[in-house]
C-alpha positions in Angstrom: 194.3 64.0 99.2 196.2 65.0 96.1 197.5 62.5 93.6 201.1 61.7 93.1 201.0 63.6 89.7 199.5 66.6 91.5 202.2 66.6 94.1 204.9 66.3 91.4 203.3 69.2 89.4 203.4 71.4 92.5 207.0 70.4 93.2 208.1 71.2 89.6 206.1 74.5 89.3 206.1 75.8 92.9 209.1 74.2 94.6 210.6 76.0 97.6 213.7 77.0 95.5 211.3 78.9 93.2 213.2 77.8 90.1 211.4 78.1 86.8 210.7 75.0 84.7 213.4 76.3 82.3 216.0 76.6 85.1 215.0 73.2 86.5 215.2 71.5 83.1 218.7 72.9 82.5 219.8 71.9 86.0 218.6 68.2 85.8 219.4 67.7 82.1 216.0 67.2 80.5 213.8 69.2 78.2 211.3 71.7 79.7 208.5 70.2 77.6 209.2 66.8 79.2 208.9 68.4 82.6 205.7 70.0 81.7 204.2 66.8 80.2 205.6 64.5 82.8 204.0 66.4 85.6 200.6 67.0 84.0 198.0 65.7 86.5 195.5 65.1 83.7 195.3 65.8 80.0 192.2 66.2 77.9 191.6 62.4 77.8 191.9 62.0 81.6 195.3 60.4 81.3 198.6 61.8 82.3 200.8 63.5 79.7 203.6 60.9 80.0 205.3 58.8 82.6 207.8 60.6 84.8 211.0 58.5 85.2 212.4 57.9 88.6 215.8 59.0 87.3 214.5 62.6 87.3 212.6 62.4 90.6 215.5 62.9 93.1 217.2 65.6 91.0 213.9 67.5 90.8 213.3 67.3 94.6 216.9 68.3 95.3 216.9 71.2 92.9 213.6 72.6 94.1 214.4 71.8 97.8 210.9 70.3 98.0 210.3 66.8 99.3 206.6 66.7 99.1 206.7 63.8 96.7 208.7 61.8 99.2 206.2 62.7 102.0 203.4 61.6 99.7 205.0 58.2 99.0 205.6 57.6 102.7 202.0 58.5 103.6 200.6 56.3 100.8 202.6 53.3 101.9 202.1 53.8 105.7 205.7 54.8 106.4 207.1 57.6 108.6 209.9 59.9 107.4 212.6 60.9 109.8 215.3 63.3 108.8 
């Protein structure tokens, strides 16, 4: 099973809306370098580039039309999502 950071990376880079990281950063109001670093599953030291704030999570999911992060959270916590 992928980690939360891996799911977030996929959402940012390969979301269903197919927006580039530059487009996504402009739309949600953060820098593209922050999106790149915040979604890094692992850096050279085995850590994660930086923490990804929850304030950006919903805008990223909405802009990319990709709710994989939400599904991942539900699965990890034993919840069921119903639209």
